[in-house]
ZADO-1210 file (C-alpha; in nm, 4 decimals, padded with zeros to 6 digits):
<atoms>
<atom x="01.4102" y="-02.4264" z="00.8761" code="MET" pos="1"/>
<atom x="01.4339" y="-02.6687" z="00.5833" code="ASN" pos="2"/>
<atom x="01.1367" y="-02.8591" z="00.7279" code="TYR" pos="3"/>
<atom x="00.9206" y="-02.5448" z="00.7260" code="LEU" pos="4"/>
<atom x="01.0311" y="-02.4583" z="00.3736" code="SER" pos="5"/>
<atom x="00.9502" y="-02.8079" z="00.2489" code="ASP" pos="6"/>
<atom x="00.6141" y="-02.8005" z="00.4266" code="LEU" pos="7"/>
<atom x="00.5285" y="-02.4665" z="00.2662" code="TRP" pos="8"/>
<atom x="00.6227" y="-02.5953" z="-00.0800" code="LEU" pos="9"/>
<atom x="00.4123" y="-02.9105" z="-00.0319" code="ARG" pos="10"/>
<atom x="00.1116" y="-02.7030" z="00.0745" code="MET" pos="11"/>
<atom x="00.1511" y="-02.4689" z="-00.2229" code="VAL" pos="12"/>
<atom x="00.1870" y="-02.7682" z="-00.4563" code="ASP" pos="13"/>
<atom x="-00.1264" y="-02.9320" z="-00.3163" code="ALA" pos="14"/>
<atom x="-00.3305" y="-02.6109" z="-00.3479" code="LEU" pos="15"/>
<atom x="-00.2043" y="-02.5474" z="-00.7013" code="ALA" pos="16"/>
<atom x="-00.2883" y="-02.8969" z="-00.8246" code="ASN" pos="17"/>
<atom x="-00.6163" y="-02.9471" z="-00.6431" code="SER" pos="18"/>
<atom x="-00.7740" y="-02.6016" z="-00.6770" code="LEU" pos="19"/>
<atom x="-00.5902" y="-02.3378" z="-00.8790" code="VAL" pos="20"/>
<atom x="-00.5050" y="-02.5416" z="-01.1908" code="ALA" pos="21"/>
<atom x="-00.8600" y="-02.6814" z="-01.2275" code="PRO" pos="22"/>
<atom x="-01.0101" y="-02.3326" z="-01.1877" code="VAL" pos="23"/>
<atom x="-00.7743" y="-02.1890" z="-01.4513" code="LEU" pos="24"/>
<atom x="-00.8671" y="-02.4763" z="-01.6828" code="ALA" pos="25"/>
<atom x="-01.2394" y="-02.4136" z="-01.6300" code="ASP" pos="26"/>
<atom x="-01.1862" y="-02.0439" z="-01.7077" code="LEU" pos="27"/>
<atom x="-00.9770" y="-02.1366" z="-02.0130" code="GLN" pos="28"/>
<atom x="-00.6775" y="-01.9478" z="-01.8762" code="LEU" pos="29"/>
<atom x="-00.4313" y="-02.2377" z="-01.8700" code="SER" pos="30"/>
<atom x="-00.2368" y="-02.0953" z="-02.1641" code="SER" pos="31"/>
<atom x="-00.2355" y="-01.7354" z="-02.0426" code="ALA" pos="32"/>
<atom x="00.1119" y="-01.7450" z="-01.8797" code="SER" pos="33"/>
<atom x="-00.0475" y="-01.7821" z="-01.5366" code="LEU" pos="34"/>
<atom x="00.1491" y="-02.0228" z="-01.3200" code="ASN" pos="35"/>
<atom x="-00.0849" y="-02.2133" z="-01.0823" code="PRO" pos="36"/>
<atom x="00.1952" y="-02.2456" z="-00.8270" code="HIS" pos="37"/>
<atom x="00.2554" y="-01.8684" z="-00.8218" code="ASP" pos="38"/>
<atom x="-00.1149" y="-01.8044" z="-00.7683" code="ILE" pos="39"/>
<atom x="-00.1355" y="-02.0757" z="-00.5010" code="ALA" pos="40"/>
<atom x="00.1611" y="-01.9189" z="-00.3241" code="GLY" pos="41"/>
<atom x="-00.0138" y="-01.5814" z="-00.3268" code="ALA" pos="42"/>
<atom x="-00.3284" y="-01.7362" z="-00.1786" code="LEU" pos="43"/>
<atom x="-00.1226" y="-01.9003" z="00.0943" code="MET" pos="44"/>
<atom x="00.0392" y="-01.5667" z="00.1729" code="LEU" pos="45"/>
<atom x="-00.3080" y="-01.4147" z="00.1986" code="THR" pos="46"/>
<atom x="-00.4100" y="-01.6717" z="00.4596" code="VAL" pos="47"/>
<atom x="-00.0859" y="-01.6089" z="00.6505" code="LEU" pos="48"/>
<atom x="-00.1402" y="-01.2330" z="00.6476" code="GLN" pos="49"/>
<atom x="-00.4979" y="-01.2640" z="00.7699" code="LEU" pos="50"/>
<atom x="-00.3756" y="-01.4805" z="01.0559" code="PHE" pos="51"/>
<atom x="-00.1041" y="-01.2312" z="01.1576" code="VAL" pos="52"/>
<atom x="-00.3352" y="-00.9281" z="01.1357" code="ILE" pos="53"/>
<atom x="-00.6311" y="-01.0840" z="01.3131" code="GLY" pos="54"/>
<atom x="-00.4338" y="-01.2962" z="01.5573" code="GLY" pos="55"/>
<atom x="-00.1525" y="-01.0581" z="01.6542" code="ILE" pos="56"/>
<atom x="-00.2080" y="-00.6976" z="01.5466" code="PHE" pos="57"/>
<atom x="-00.5753" y="-00.6823" z="01.6456" code="ARG" pos="58"/>
<atom x="-00.5105" y="-00.7998" z="02.0052" code="PRO" pos="59"/>
<atom x="-00.2297" y="-00.5443" z="02.0336" code="LEU" pos="60"/>
<atom x="-00.4839" y="-00.2734" z="01.9529" code="GLU" pos="61"/>
<atom x="-00.6923" y="-00.3926" z="02.2456" code="HIS" pos="62"/>
<atom x="-00.3990" y="-00.4024" z="02.4884" code="TRP" pos="63"/>
<atom x="-00.2021" y="-00.0915" z="02.3829" code="PHE" pos="64"/>
<atom x="-00.4427" y="00.1465" z="02.2041" code="PRO" pos="65"/>
<atom x="-00.3207" y="00.4805" z="02.0775" code="ALA" pos="66"/>
<atom x="-00.6807" y="00.6036" z="02.0866" code="GLU" pos="67"/>
<atom x="-00.9888" y="00.4642" z="02.2582" code="ARG" pos="68"/>
<atom x="-01.3152" y="00.4576" z="02.0654" code="TRP" pos="69"/>
<atom x="-01.6655" y="00.4074" z="02.1939" code="GLU" pos="70"/>
<atom x="-01.7322" y="00.1861" z="01.8923" code="HIS" pos="71"/>
<atom x="-01.5489" y="00.0640" z="01.5812" code="ARG" pos="72"/>
<atom x="-01.8249" y="00.1390" z="01.3315" code="ARG" pos="73"/>
<atom x="-01.6045" y="00.3458" z="01.1005" code="LEU" pos="74"/>
<atom x="-01.3291" y="00.0813" z="01.1024" code="ALA" pos="75"/>
<atom x="-01.5633" y="-00.2003" z="00.9981" code="ARG" pos="76"/>
<atom x="-01.5581" y="-00.1174" z="00.6273" code="VAL" pos="77"/>
<atom x="-01.1783" y="-00.1426" z="00.6253" code="ASP" pos="78"/>
<atom x="-01.2030" y="-00.5099" z="00.7183" code="LEU" pos="79"/>
<atom x="-01.4130" y="-00.5640" z="00.4074" code="TYR" pos="80"/>
<atom x="-01.1552" y="-00.3804" z="00.1977" code="TYR" pos="81"/>
<atom x="-00.8795" y="-00.6019" z="00.3338" code="THR" pos="82"/>
<atom x="-01.0682" y="-00.9181" z="00.2441" code="LEU" pos="83"/>
<atom x="-01.1561" y="-00.7938" z="-00.1041" code="ILE" pos="84"/>
<atom x="-00.8080" y="-00.6740" z="-00.1893" code="MET" pos="85"/>
<atom x="-00.6650" y="-01.0059" z="-00.0642" code="LEU" pos="86"/>
<atom x="-00.3727" y="-00.8297" z="00.0963" code="LEU" pos="87"/>
<atom x="-00.1439" y="-00.7903" z="-00.1996" code="GLY" pos="88"/>
<atom x="-00.2863" y="-01.0435" z="-00.4449" code="LEU" pos="89"/>
<atom x="-00.3822" y="-00.7576" z="-00.6758" code="PHE" pos="90"/>
<atom x="-00.0228" y="-00.6324" z="-00.7219" code="PRO" pos="91"/>
<atom x="00.1018" y="-00.9897" z="-00.7600" code="LEU" pos="92"/>
<atom x="-00.1639" y="-01.0579" z="-01.0224" code="PHE" pos="93"/>
<atom x="-00.0538" y="-00.7430" z="-01.2083" code="SER" pos="94"/>
<atom x="00.3018" y="-00.8742" z="-01.1983" code="TYR" pos="95"/>
<atom x="00.2023" y="-01.2094" z="-01.3469" code="LEU" pos="96"/>
<atom x="00.0061" y="-01.0360" z="-01.6217" code="VAL" pos="97"/>
<atom x="00.2793" y="-00.7824" z="-01.6971" code="LEU" pos="98"/>
<atom x="00.5605" y="-01.0393" z="-01.7196" code="THR" pos="99"/>
<atom x="00.4903" y="-01.1546" z="-02.0781" code="PRO" pos="100"/>
<atom x="00.4335" y="-00.7933" z="-02.1823" code="LEU" pos="101"/>
<atom x="00.7663" y="-00.6867" z="-02.0333" code="ALA" pos="102"/>
<atom x="00.9429" y="-00.9779" z="-02.2036" code="ASP" pos="103"/>
<atom x="00.7950" y="-00.8650" z="-02.5355" code="PHE" pos="104"/>
<atom x="00.8659" y="-00.4930" z="-02.5063" code="PHE" pos="105"/>
<atom x="01.2177" y="-00.5515" z="-02.3757" code="LEU" pos="106"/>
<atom x="01.2922" y="-00.7485" z="-02.6887" code="GLY" pos="107"/>
<atom x="01.2930" y="-01.0974" z="-02.5402" code="ALA" pos="108"/>
<atom x="00.9758" y="-01.2187" z="-02.7092" code="GLY" pos="109"/>
<atom x="00.9214" y="-01.5009" z="-02.4606" code="ASN" pos="110"/>
<atom x="01.0304" y="-01.6131" z="-02.1169" code="ALA" pos="111"/>
<atom x="01.2951" y="-01.8533" z="-02.2460" code="ALA" pos="112"/>
<atom x="01.4643" y="-01.5861" z="-02.4557" code="GLU" pos="113"/>
<atom x="01.4350" y="-01.3395" z="-02.1691" code="ALA" pos="114"/>
<atom x="01.6289" y="-01.5753" z="-01.9436" code="ALA" pos="115"/>
<atom x="01.8952" y="-01.6316" z="-02.2088" code="ALA" pos="116"/>
<atom x="01.9314" y="-01.2635" z="-02.2990" code="GLU" pos="117"/>
<atom x="01.8364" y="-01.0547" z="-01.9954" code="PRO" pos="118"/>
<atom x="01.7617" y="-00.6862" z="-02.0315" code="SER" pos="119"/>
<atom x="02.0269" y="-00.4314" z="-01.9375" code="VAL" pos="120"/>
<atom x="01.7836" y="-00.3238" z="-01.6640" code="PHE" pos="121"/>
<atom x="01.7882" y="-00.6701" z="-01.5093" code="ASN" pos="122"/>
<atom x="01.9721" y="-00.6451" z="-01.1746" code="LEU" pos="123"/>
<atom x="02.1164" y="-00.9950" z="-01.2037" code="LYS" pos="124"/>
<atom x="02.2666" y="-00.8920" z="-01.5348" code="HIS" pos="125"/>
<atom x="02.3852" y="-00.5515" z="-01.4107" code="ALA" pos="126"/>
<atom x="02.5209" y="-00.6919" z="-01.0805" code="LEU" pos="127"/>
<atom x="02.6188" y="-01.0526" z="-01.1615" code="PRO" pos="128"/>
<atom x="02.7956" y="-01.1015" z="-00.8289" code="GLY" pos="129"/>
<atom x="02.4622" y="-01.0813" z="-00.6437" code="LEU" pos="130"/>
<atom x="02.3213" y="-01.3894" z="-00.8174" code="ALA" pos="131"/>
<atom x="02.5260" y="-01.6134" z="-00.5858" code="ALA" pos="132"/>
<atom x="02.3911" y="-01.4371" z="-00.2756" code="HIS" pos="133"/>
<atom x="02.0083" y="-01.4656" z="-00.2735" code="PRO" pos="134"/>
<atom x="01.9623" y="-01.2759" z="00.0528" code="LEU" pos="135"/>
<atom x="02.1757" y="-00.9822" z="-00.0630" code="ALA" pos="136"/>
<atom x="01.9886" y="-00.9794" z="-00.3952" code="LEU" pos="137"/>
<atom x="01.6544" y="-00.9761" z="-00.2138" code="PHE" pos="138"/>
<atom x="01.7678" y="-00.6839" z="00.0006" code="LEU" pos="139"/>
<atom x="01.8729" y="-00.4894" z="-00.3097" code="VAL" pos="140"/>
<atom x="01.5363" y="-00.5649" z="-00.4686" code="TYR" pos="141"/>
<atom x="01.3566" y="-00.4464" z="-00.1578" code="TYR" pos="142"/>
<atom x="01.5557" y="-00.1254" z="-00.1277" code="LEU" pos="143"/>
<atom x="01.4617" y="-00.0419" z="-00.4868" code="LEU" pos="144"/>
<atom x="01.0967" y="-00.1352" z="-00.4305" code="TYR" pos="145"/>
<atom x="01.0701" y="00.0655" z="-00.1088" code="ASP" pos="146"/>
<atom x="01.2368" y="00.3709" z="-00.2613" code="LEU" pos="147"/>
<atom x="00.9993" y="00.3541" z="-00.5572" code="LEU" pos="148"/>
<atom x="00.7041" y="00.3273" z="-00.3177" code="TYR" pos="149"/>
<atom x="00.8237" y="00.6309" z="-00.1214" code="TYR" pos="150"/>
<atom x="00.8311" y="00.8550" z="-00.4297" code="TRP" pos="151"/>
<atom x="00.5053" y="00.7136" z="-00.5625" code="MET" pos="152"/>
<atom x="00.3438" y="00.7878" z="-00.2248" code="HIS" pos="153"/>
<atom x="00.4682" y="01.1447" z="-00.2346" code="ARG" pos="154"/>
<atom x="00.3189" y="01.1787" z="-00.5836" code="ALA" pos="155"/>
<atom x="-00.0164" y="01.0535" z="-00.4510" code="GLN" pos="156"/>
<atom x="-00.0214" y="01.3496" z="-00.2126" code="HIS" pos="157"/>
<atom x="00.1264" y="01.6099" z="-00.4488" code="ALA" pos="158"/>
<atom x="-00.0746" y="01.5516" z="-00.7696" code="ILE" pos="159"/>
<atom x="-00.4333" y="01.6697" z="-00.7094" code="PRO" pos="160"/>
<atom x="-00.6068" y="01.4142" z="-00.9337" code="TRP" pos="161"/>
<atom x="-00.4119" y="01.1327" z="-00.7655" code="TRP" pos="162"/>
<atom x="-00.4859" y="01.2769" z="-00.4211" code="TRP" pos="163"/>
<atom x="-00.8531" y="01.2736" z="-00.5205" code="ALA" pos="164"/>
<atom x="-00.8243" y="00.8936" z="-00.5225" code="LEU" pos="165"/>
<atom x="-00.5716" y="00.8451" z="-00.2425" code="HIS" pos="166"/>
<atom x="-00.7603" y="01.0768" z="-00.0066" code="SER" pos="167"/>
<atom x="-01.0157" y="00.8011" z="00.0467" code="MET" pos="168"/>
<atom x="-00.7460" y="00.6102" z="00.2353" code="HIS" pos="169"/>
<atom x="-00.6776" y="00.9151" z="00.4538" code="HIS" pos="170"/>
<atom x="-01.0425" y="00.9919" z="00.5279" code="SER" pos="171"/>
<atom x="-01.0546" y="00.7237" z="00.7987" code="GLN" pos="172"/>
<atom x="-01.0913" y="00.8747" z="01.1483" code="ARG" pos="173"/>
<atom x="-01.0402" y="00.5363" z="01.3205" code="GLN" pos="174"/>
<atom x="-00.7060" y="00.4060" z="01.1969" code="MET" pos="175"/>
<atom x="-00.6696" y="00.0340" z="01.2628" code="SER" pos="176"/>
<atom x="-00.4771" y="-00.2697" z="01.1469" code="CYS" pos="177"/>
<atom x="-00.7394" y="-00.3200" z="00.8735" code="TRP" pos="178"/>
<atom x="-00.6933" y="00.0307" z="00.7320" code="CYS" pos="179"/>
<atom x="-00.4079" y="-00.0389" z="00.4903" code="ASN" pos="180"/>
<atom x="-00.6265" y="-00.1715" z="00.2065" code="ASP" pos="181"/>
<atom x="-00.8904" y="00.0989" z="00.2396" code="ARG" pos="182"/>
<atom x="-00.8522" y="00.2760" z="-00.0921" code="GLY" pos="183"/>
<atom x="-00.9814" y="00.3460" z="-00.4383" code="SER" pos="184"/>
<atom x="-00.9535" y="00.0502" z="-00.6725" code="TYR" pos="185"/>
<atom x="-00.8327" y="00.2815" z="-00.9475" code="LEU" pos="186"/>
<atom x="-00.5606" y="00.4047" z="-00.7145" code="ASP" pos="187"/>
<atom x="-00.4738" y="00.0417" z="-00.6380" code="GLY" pos="188"/>
<atom x="-00.4527" y="-00.0378" z="-01.0094" code="ALA" pos="189"/>
<atom x="-00.2161" y="00.2547" z="-01.0710" code="LEU" pos="190"/>
<atom x="00.0062" y="00.1486" z="-00.7829" code="GLN" pos="191"/>
<atom x="00.0078" y="-00.2129" z="-00.8964" code="SER" pos="192"/>
<atom x="00.1015" y="-00.1311" z="-01.2548" code="VAL" pos="193"/>
<atom x="00.3869" y="00.0943" z="-01.1406" code="ILE" pos="194"/>
<atom x="00.5284" y="-00.1418" z="-00.8776" code="LEU" pos="195"/>
<atom x="00.4788" y="-00.4601" z="-01.0777" code="ALA" pos="196"/>
<atom x="00.5995" y="-00.2958" z="-01.3986" code="GLY" pos="197"/>
<atom x="00.9296" y="-00.1936" z="-01.2430" code="VAL" pos="198"/>
<atom x="00.9583" y="-00.5379" z="-01.0814" code="ALA" pos="199"/>
<atom x="00.9432" y="-00.7233" z="-01.4121" code="VAL" pos="200"/>
<atom x="01.1806" y="-00.4773" z="-01.5787" code="VAL" pos="201"/>
<atom x="01.4512" y="-00.5293" z="-01.3160" code="VAL" pos="202"/>
<atom x="01.4033" y="-00.9065" z="-01.3242" code="GLY" pos="203"/>
<atom x="01.2337" y="-00.9849" z="-00.9926" code="ILE" pos="204"/>
<atom x="01.1015" y="-01.3411" z="-00.9930" code="GLU" pos="205"/>
<atom x="00.7375" y="-01.4084" z="-00.8905" code="PRO" pos="206"/>
<atom x="00.8342" y="-01.5804" z="-00.5646" code="ASP" pos="207"/>
<atom x="01.0734" y="-01.2955" z="-00.4796" code="GLU" pos="208"/>
<atom x="00.8056" y="-01.0370" z="-00.5541" code="PHE" pos="209"/>
<atom x="00.5585" y="-01.2312" z="-00.3394" code="ALA" pos="210"/>
<atom x="00.8061" y="-01.2103" z="-00.0507" code="GLY" pos="211"/>
<atom x="00.8491" y="-00.8370" z="-00.1035" code="ILE" pos="212"/>
<atom x="00.4712" y="-00.7924" z="-00.1018" code="LEU" pos="213"/>
<atom x="00.4318" y="-00.9998" z="00.2131" code="LEU" pos="214"/>
<atom x="00.6910" y="-00.7922" z="00.3970" code="LEU" pos="215"/>
<atom x="00.5469" y="-00.4627" z="00.2765" code="GLY" pos="216"/>
<atom x="00.1851" y="-00.5536" z="00.3453" code="GLU" pos="217"/>
<atom x="00.2460" y="-00.6867" z="00.6956" code="LEU" pos="218"/>
<atom x="00.4536" y="-00.3843" z="00.7943" code="VAL" pos="219"/>
<atom x="00.1850" y="-00.1521" z="00.6599" code="GLN" pos="220"/>
<atom x="-00.0901" y="-00.3388" z="00.8433" code="ASN" pos="221"/>
<atom x="00.1110" y="-00.3002" z="01.1628" code="PHE" pos="222"/>
<atom x="00.2015" y="00.0644" z="01.0963" code="SER" pos="223"/>
<atom x="-00.1695" y="00.1477" z="01.0559" code="HIS" pos="224"/>
<atom x="-00.2642" y="-00.0322" z="01.3772" code="ALA" pos="225"/>
<atom x="-00.4223" y="00.1657" z="01.6604" code="ASN" pos="226"/>
<atom x="-00.1302" y="00.1066" z="01.8972" code="VAL" pos="227"/>
<atom x="00.1016" y="00.3400" z="02.0847" code="ARG" pos="228"/>
<atom x="00.4177" y="00.1571" z="01.9780" code="ILE" pos="229"/>
<atom x="00.7434" y="00.3095" z="01.8564" code="GLY" pos="230"/>
<atom x="01.0807" y="00.1526" z="01.7806" code="PHE" pos="231"/>
<atom x="01.3068" y="00.3717" z="01.9943" code="GLY" pos="232"/>
<atom x="01.5431" y="00.6524" z="01.9076" code="ARG" pos="233"/>
<atom x="01.7649" y="00.4475" z="01.6729" code="LEU" pos="234"/>
<atom x="01.5337" y="00.2029" z="01.4976" code="PHE" pos="235"/>
<atom x="01.2630" y="00.4681" z="01.4550" code="GLU" pos="236"/>
<atom x="01.5065" y="00.6345" z="01.2125" code="ARG" pos="237"/>
<atom x="01.5337" y="00.3149" z="01.0088" code="ILE" pos="238"/>
<atom x="01.1925" y="00.1462" z="01.0136" code="PHE" pos="239"/>
<atom x="00.8330" y="00.2728" z="00.9941" code="VAL" pos="240"/>
<atom x="00.6502" y="00.2177" z="01.3237" code="SER" pos="241"/>
<atom x="00.2807" y="00.2728" z="01.4077" code="PRO" pos="242"/>
<atom x="00.3779" y="00.5867" z="01.5990" code="LYS" pos="243"/>
<atom x="00.5717" y="00.7185" z="01.2990" code="PHE" pos="244"/>
<atom x="00.3020" y="00.6416" z="01.0408" code="HIS" pos="245"/>
<atom x="00.0153" y="00.7735" z="01.2544" code="ARG" pos="246"/>
<atom x="00.1621" y="01.1227" z="01.2106" code="LEU" pos="247"/>
<atom x="00.1309" y="01.0758" z="00.8339" code="HIS" pos="248"/>
<atom x="-00.2450" y="01.0278" z="00.8815" code="HIS" pos="249"/>
<atom x="-00.3026" y="01.3177" z="01.1200" code="MET" pos="250"/>
<atom x="-00.5435" y="01.5986" z="01.0420" code="GLU" pos="251"/>
<atom x="-00.3926" y="01.9197" z="00.9073" code="ALA" pos="252"/>
<atom x="-00.2901" y="02.1737" z="01.1704" code="ASP" pos="253"/>
<atom x="-00.3994" y="02.5273" z="01.0665" code="PRO" pos="254"/>
<atom x="-00.1139" y="02.6713" z="01.2732" code="GLN" pos="255"/>
<atom x="00.1403" y="02.4526" z="01.0921" code="ARG" pos="256"/>
<atom x="-00.0256" y="02.3727" z="00.7590" code="PRO" pos="257"/>
<atom x="00.2574" y="02.1594" z="00.6156" code="ASP" pos="258"/>
<atom x="00.3037" y="01.9457" z="00.9255" code="LEU" pos="259"/>
<atom x="00.0947" y="01.6533" z="00.7969" code="HIS" pos="260"/>
<atom x="00.2993" y="01.6208" z="00.4764" code="ASN" pos="261"/>
<atom x="00.5424" y="01.3814" z="00.6387" code="CYS" pos="262"/>
<atom x="00.6434" y="01.0190" z="00.6944" code="ASN" pos="263"/>
<atom x="00.5731" y="00.8738" z="00.3490" code="PHE" pos="264"/>
<atom x="00.7834" y="00.5572" z="00.3861" code="GLY" pos="265"/>
<atom x="00.6335" y="00.2096" z="00.3563" code="GLN" pos="266"/>
<atom x="00.8772" y="-00.0092" z="00.5519" code="VAL" pos="267"/>
<atom x="01.1914" y="00.2035" z="00.5734" code="LEU" pos="268"/>
<atom x="01.1892" y="00.5441" z="00.7418" code="ALA" pos="269"/>
<atom x="01.5348" y="00.5979" z="00.5916" code="VAL" pos="270"/>
<atom x="01.3916" y="00.7718" z="00.2853" code="TRP" pos="271"/>
<atom x="01.1965" y="01.0237" z="00.4929" code="ASP" pos="272"/>
<atom x="01.5101" y="01.1084" z="00.6875" code="ASN" pos="273"/>
<atom x="01.7188" y="01.1242" z="00.3695" code="LEU" pos="274"/>
<atom x="01.4746" y="01.3509" z="00.1839" code="PHE" pos="275"/>
<atom x="01.3723" y="01.5655" z="00.4846" code="SER" pos="276"/>
<atom x="01.0121" y="01.4486" z="00.5187" code="THR" pos="277"/>
<atom x="01.0507" y="01.2729" z="00.8568" code="ALA" pos="278"/>
<atom x="00.8589" y="01.3988" z="01.1596" code="LEU" pos="279"/>
<atom x="00.9135" y="01.2821" z="01.5171" code="TYR" pos="280"/>
<atom x="00.8340" y="01.3911" z="01.8727" code="SER" pos="281"/>
<atom x="00.4746" y="01.4951" z="01.8071" code="GLU" pos="282"/>
<atom x="00.1890" y="01.3865" z="02.0360" code="PRO" pos="283"/>
<atom x="-00.0874" y="01.1562" z="01.9166" code="ILE" pos="284"/>
<atom x="-00.3296" y="01.3535" z="01.7017" code="ARG" pos="285"/>
<atom x="-00.6721" y="01.2774" z="01.5540" code="PRO" pos="286"/>
<atom x="-00.6480" y="01.1100" z="01.2154" code="THR" pos="287"/>
<atom x="-00.8502" y="01.1970" z="00.9077" code="GLY" pos="288"/>
<atom x="-00.8866" y="01.4930" z="00.6734" code="VAL" pos="289"/>
<atom x="-01.0108" y="01.8480" z="00.7180" code="CYS" pos="290"/>
<atom x="-01.1825" y="01.8566" z="00.3790" code="ASP" pos="291"/>
<atom x="-01.5548" y="01.7820" z="00.4380" code="PRO" pos="292"/>
<atom x="-01.5904" y="01.6607" z="00.0775" code="VAL" pos="293"/>
<atom x="-01.3419" y="01.3804" z="00.1505" code="VAL" pos="294"/>
<atom x="-01.4457" y="01.3275" z="00.5129" code="ASP" pos="295"/>
<atom x="-01.7944" y="01.2423" z="00.3855" code="ALA" pos="296"/>
<atom x="-01.6483" y="00.9021" z="00.2845" code="ASP" pos="297"/>
<atom x="-01.7063" y="00.7990" z="00.6454" code="ASN" pos="298"/>
<atom x="-02.0812" y="00.8193" z="00.5918" code="GLN" pos="299"/>
<atom x="-02.0737" y="00.5963" z="00.2833" code="ARG" pos="300"/>
<atom x="-02.0603" y="00.2248" z="00.2233" code="GLY" pos="301"/>
<atom x="-01.7927" y="00.0462" z="00.0240" code="LEU" pos="302"/>
<atom x="-01.9472" y="00.1097" z="-00.3185" code="ILE" pos="303"/>
<atom x="-02.0402" y="00.4687" z="-00.2333" code="GLY" pos="304"/>
<atom x="-01.6821" y="00.5416" z="-00.1298" code="MET" pos="305"/>
<atom x="-01.5507" y="00.4089" z="-00.4616" code="GLN" pos="306"/>
<atom x="-01.7941" y="00.6200" z="-00.6614" code="LEU" pos="307"/>
<atom x="-01.7169" y="00.9323" z="-00.4590" code="ALA" pos="308"/>
<atom x="-01.3426" y="00.8857" z="-00.5155" code="ALA" pos="309"/>
<atom x="-01.4009" y="00.8494" z="-00.8895" code="LEU" pos="310"/>
<atom x="-01.6092" y="01.1671" z="-00.8944" code="ARG" pos="311"/>
<atom x="-01.3319" y="01.3549" z="-00.7156" code="ARG" pos="312"/>
<atom x="-01.0787" y="01.2084" z="-00.9563" code="PHE" pos="313"/>
<atom x="-01.2690" y="01.3126" z="-01.2682" code="TRP" pos="314"/>
<atom x="-01.3410" y="01.6574" z="-01.1248" code="GLY" pos="315"/>
<atom x="-00.9670" y="01.7107" z="-01.0744" code="ALA" pos="316"/>
<atom x="-00.8319" y="01.5226" z="-01.3760" code="PHE" pos="317"/>
<atom x="-01.0272" y="01.7264" z="-01.6312" code="ARG" pos="318"/>
<atom x="-00.9193" y="02.0638" z="-01.4911" code="ARG" pos="319"/>
<atom x="-00.5793" y="02.2374" z="-01.5130" code="PRO" pos="320"/>
<atom x="-00.5868" y="02.2749" z="-01.1341" code="ALA" pos="321"/>
<atom x="-00.5835" y="01.8963" z="-01.1065" code="GLY" pos="322"/>
<atom x="-00.2321" y="01.8899" z="-01.2533" code="TRP" pos="323"/>
<atom x="-00.0758" y="02.1660" z="-01.0427" code="ARG" pos="324"/>
<atom x="00.1341" y="02.0174" z="-00.7656" code="LEU" pos="325"/>
<atom x="00.0274" y="02.1057" z="-00.4143" code="GLY" pos="326"/>
<atom x="-00.1851" y="02.0250" z="-00.1106" code="ASP" pos="327"/>
<atom x="-00.5498" y="02.0625" z="-00.2111" code="VAL" pos="328"/>
<atom x="-00.9056" y="02.0266" z="-00.0894" code="SER" pos="329"/>
<atom x="-01.2115" y="01.9991" z="-00.3120" code="PHE" pos="330"/>
<atom x="-01.4773" y="02.2590" z="-00.3797" code="GLY" pos="331"/>
<atom x="-01.7963" y="02.2652" z="-00.5845" code="PRO" pos="332"/>
<atom x="-01.7961" y="02.0111" z="-00.8693" code="ASP" pos="333"/>
<atom x="-01.4812" y="01.8642" z="-00.7073" code="TYR" pos="334"/>
<atom x="-01.2626" y="02.1501" z="-00.8224" code="THR" pos="335"/>
<atom x="-00.9176" y="02.1279" z="-00.6569" code="PRO" pos="336"/>
<atom x="-00.8553" y="02.4264" z="-00.4288" code="ILE" pos="337"/>
<atom x="-00.5228" y="02.4915" z="-00.2535" code="PRO" pos="338"/>
<atom x="-00.5798" y="02.3900" z="00.1073" code="SER" pos="339"/>
<atom x="-00.4385" y="02.7229" z="00.2240" code="SER" pos="340"/>
<atom x="-00.7321" y="02.8932" z="00.0500" code="GLU" pos="341"/>
<atom x="-01.0037" y="02.6402" z="00.1376" code="ALA" pos="342"/>
<atom x="-01.0568" y="02.7647" z="00.4937" code="GLY" pos="343"/>
<atom x="-01.1081" y="02.4207" z="00.6526" code="PHE" pos="344"/>
<atom x="-00.9734" y="02.3925" z="01.0084" code="HIS" pos="345"/>
<atom x="-01.1017" y="02.0592" z="01.1382" code="ALA" pos="346"/>
<atom x="-01.2799" y="01.7611" z="00.9968" code="SER" pos="347"/>
<atom x="-01.6466" y="01.7190" z="01.0961" code="PRO" pos="348"/>
<atom x="-01.6980" y="01.5286" z="01.4201" code="ASN" pos="349"/>
<atom x="-01.3222" y="01.5032" z="01.4775" code="SER" pos="350"/>
<atom x="-01.3589" y="01.6130" z="01.8351" code="ALA" pos="351"/>
<atom x="-01.5849" y="01.3202" z="01.9110" code="SER" pos="352"/>
<atom x="-01.4197" y="01.0586" z="01.6896" code="SER" pos="353"/>
<atom x="-01.1528" y="00.9632" z="01.9406" code="ALA" pos="354"/>
<atom x="-01.0026" y="01.0474" z="02.2727" code="SER" pos="355"/>
<atom x="-00.6350" y="00.9942" z="02.3439" code="SER" pos="356"/>
<atom x="-00.5679" y="00.7194" z="02.5912" code="SER" pos="357"/>
</atoms>
C-alpha cells in the first residue's frame, strides 16, 4: 500500500513540475494561490476515472444491460460532456479559487493565519479528537458533503428556474456510464460554488476534497450506467446502485405523477430513506422527460443544448412562476407550468427509444 502511495506521489510530483507549473508560469498564474501539485493530482484523478469508466463500467453495460438499444447515437454527446467537464476538475478548481476568498471572509486574511486561527466552522477545530484519525475525519467530511448534495439535488428539482437547467441532464433517453456529466455549465457552476464553498468553510484540504470528488464521481458514473445491477436488500438501503438511480431518471407516470420524484442521493441512499424519498421494487422504466420542450435536447448538439437550457432558465428566472416550488414543465416562451396542468403523458419517441432486456 505504501508503495502505491509513494508511486502516486512521484507521478503527481513529476506532472506538476514538468507540465502544470510551466503552464501556470506561462499564463502568469504562479502567484494566484494555485498549487501545481493540487492541479496535477486532479489531472491524475481524471485519467484514473476515464480508465475506470471506459475500462470497467462500459463493458458491464455490454454484458448486463438494463435496456438494449439499436444504436447509441443519443449517448454519444454525453461522452463529449464527460471529457469536457474532466470528471470533477471543475468543482476542484472552484475549491482552489474559493480557498483564499474563504480565508479572507472568515477573518483569516491568508492561509498561514487561517491555519493558526481556524474558523469556528472548521471541523478539525470543532471536533479536535478527529484530527488524529484521518479516516474517521474523511468519513465525517463525506457524510456532510453527501448530505449537502442530497438537499442541493432536491432543490434542483423543486425550484423551477434551477430545474430549467438541471432538466438537460434528465432529458437523456439512453442513460449510460457517460451520462453523469451531461448538464448545463451554469448548473455545474452553481453546484461547484455551493459544494466547494462549504468545503473550504469546514476546512477540507485540497487532497481530501479531491478524494471526495473521486468517490462521488465514480459512484455517479456507475449509478448512471445502463446495467441491471442492484446491491441487495440491505446494501440497497445504504448505497446508491444503478437500479436505484435509474428510477430517479424515469419518465413521469401519469397514473402516479409524483413517482419520479425519488432517489436523490449521490453515493448514500441513507438520506432518501431518512427523508422518505426512497423508491424500490419498481420495474425498469424508460428514462427521460415527458416535457417536449426539454426532450428536444436530444435533437441538439452540445452547444445547442447549452443554449436551450439557458433559454429555459431565463424564461423561468424572470417570472414569479419560476420561483414557486413544484414539479413543472415549460410552455410558450419557457413559462413554467405545473406538470399536473401541462397535459404531457409521454416523451416523444419514448416507445422506440429502448426496449427492456
